[in-house]
N, C-alpha and C positions, 0 to 999 in steps of 0.2 A: 795217116799223119800220127805223128808220133808226139805224144801227152806230156806236159811236166807234172811233175809233183807237188804241189804249190809249198807244203811244209820242207821239201829239202829246199826249195829256192831259195825261201826266207833265212835257213841256216848259209848259205851261202851268199846273200845278200847280205846277212847281218856281219859277214867278214869284214864285209865294204863301207859299212855307213858305218861300224860301230865301233868304238876303241872305249873298253869297258865300260866308264858313265858317260861316257862324250857318243853325241850322237850328229851324223850330219845335216845341216842345216844347205838349203840353194837360197834362203828369201827370209827376214826375219820380219819383227810382225807391222803389219798393215791390218787395213777396216775394210772388210767387205760387206753388202748387203742381206748375206745370208741371214737367215732367223731376226731381222728385223736389225741386223746390227751385230758384228761380231768380231773379234779379233783374232787375228788366226799368223802362226809362221810356218814354212813350207819344210817339209822335210825329203830325205833324198831316199830312195828304192824299196820298192812293194814284192812282194810275191803272188802276184799276181799280172797276168799281161793283157788286162780288158783293153778290147779293140775299139772301146768308145773313149779311154782316158782324155783326157787334156794335159795332162805331166808325163809327155813323155819321154823327152832327155833324158829329166833327173830322172827316171824310172828306170830306163832300159842303160844310162851310164854313168850311174851314179860316184864312179872312180872320177869324174872329168868335171864335176861340177861341188860348189859347196864348199863350207868349212866345217873344222868340227866343233861342234859347244857343248857344255856344261849343260847340266840341268838348270843349275843356277839362273844363267846368263838365259835362257831360254825362259823364265819363268818370270825372270824380271824386264824383258821383252815385251811381253805379253801384259804383266802387270801394270808399266808405266803407260802402253799406250792405251788401256780400258781407261784407266783414271784419266789420261787428256781426253776421251774423246767421248767420257761419261757412259761408257759401254760395259756390262756385267760375263757377256759372254766370250769365251773367248775357247780354241782349238790349235790342234796341230793338223795338217792336211796338206795338199802336195803330192802324199805318198801314203804310207803305210806304218801310222803312229806305232803299232803297238812290236814292230822292229828294234830292240834294244830294249828290252822289256823294264830291264834297273832305271835307267833312265827315263821314261814315262812314270815310274812310279816316286820318282824323286822329283817330276815337276808338279804329278799329282797332289805329293805329300803338302809342297811349297803352298797351294792353289787353296786346298783345306783349311789352311788358316786364314784365307780372305771369304768378302762376301763373294767373287767371282763362281760362275759357275762352268765346269769344262765340257765341252760337248765332245767326246770321245767317237768319232767317226772311223771306222775300220771294217776290212770286208770279214774279221769274224774267226776268220782260218785259223790263228794260235788260238784264240780262247775255246774255240769248240775242238781241237786238240786236246789243250790241259785243262781241267775243269778247275786249277788251284791257281789259273790266271784272274776267272771269275771270282772267287772267294776273295782272293787279295783286293779288286777291286770293290769289293763290295764295306771297305773302308772305310769309301770316301762319301760323304753326306755330300756334296758339291759339283756330282759328277750322273753324266747324262749318254750313256753310250747307245750309238746310233747303226745298227749291223746293217751294213747295206748288202743286200744279194744280189748276184749277180745273174738278173734270169730268175725263171719260176722254174726251172726243171734242171736235169741232170743235162740235158742235151743244149740247152741255149747258155749254161753255164758254162761248158764246153768249149761249144758254138765260137761265146765271146772275149772266154778269158785264155782259151789254148790249155786250160788243166783237165786233168783227169777227169772226166766225170761225176765220178765220185765222191770227190773234192766237195762239191755242192752241199755233202751230207753234213760235213763241216760247221758250214757254216749254219745252219739248222740245229746242230749240234750248240753251237756257242750262244742262239738264244735259252737253249735249255738250261746249258751253264749257268748263266745269267741271272734266269729265273730260278733255281735253285735256290744260289747265292744271295737271292733279293736286292740287286744292282738296281735301279732304273735304267728302262731301255726301251727303245720299238725298233721292228725292220722294217728297213726300207727296199723296195724292190725296182731295180731298172726293168721297167715295162716297155721300150720303144721297139723291145723285138720278139716281143711277147703273143701267144693267140692266148685266145680269152678261155680257151678250155687246160692250156698248162695254167694260166693266175688261177681258175678253179678248183686245181687239181692241190697248189701248193696253198693255198687260203684254206683247202681239210688239213692239208698236212699242219700248217701254224697252229689251226683249231683244235688239233691232237696233243701238239706241247701246253696251250693254254686257250680257252674261251675267248679270252678277249684278245687274243693276238691279230686277227682278220681286222678287227674295228681300228688298231694302230699303226696299221702299214699307210709307211708313206712313200707315197708313189712319184718314183723318178725317169725321165724321159732325157732323152740325149738332147744338150745344147750343140750345135752344132760350128765350135769353133775350129777356123781352117786345118787349123794340126786332127783332127778329130776328123773335119773331114777327107783329107786323106788320105788318114788310117783304115777311114771304114771302104772309101773307093779302093785302095789297094789291095784289103782283105775281102773285096766284094760280097759287103755287109750290108744290105738298106735296111733301115731304121723303120717301124712301119706308122712310127711316132716322131717326130724330132720338132725341134722349136731354134731359133734364131735366136742368138745371143745380143739384141738390139735396144730394147729397152729396158731401163732401169724399174726396177718394181721392190715392193714389201713384202715379206712372207715368211713365215715360221719354218719354212719346208721350203723348197728343191721345185719351185714350181714355173718354170721359164712363162716369158709371153711369147706370141708370134706364133704359134701351131704354123707348120707349113703344111 
């Protein structure tokens, strides 16, 4: 099997979804129930190819969907919708928000002068590659970073993403860089495909970064949206734990109902 380098894929994807400070989005502000209520915009393009991803087309074919927007427009959409709905949490989701770094920083700079809280959900690959990115994030007081680890080991990461196994270490490096920069963050771990042994080993690695990190883990499990089911079937990968996307629920974290 031929693996890809996610850092190189990030560079190639940015050629499609970034033009200076403009970035491509396929859906502007709407609200969702995650974290008890959050306003979100959906961007195009990612540097990983997770088999459980729910946003496949904008990820794999960003040249065929979406429009380019300046950071001011993205902030405006987030701010006015949050004000209208009485919410304080906002995020860029759908794909990888750290692609188009200057665009993201300008959105964060605008959010900085409000009472909104920005949840930066990222795979952490680019932050792990370059510690300067974590230092730049440290200037934003109303920011929380959520690093989504794709599995609990090299093997699980590569199986789930198709990327080089050692790239998993970039996700762990992102945690180190954020800690050193004094940025508020937590690790999230996709555990639907993990075994107890690999999860215990991961907790040990996280404890080596900082003793508090295992207690801050947000456990993620696959939600079986129809496109996700199709993708998993084609890949021949079966989750050990999965959930149906049926009943609404309120939770600070991604903890679905209806376990299979």
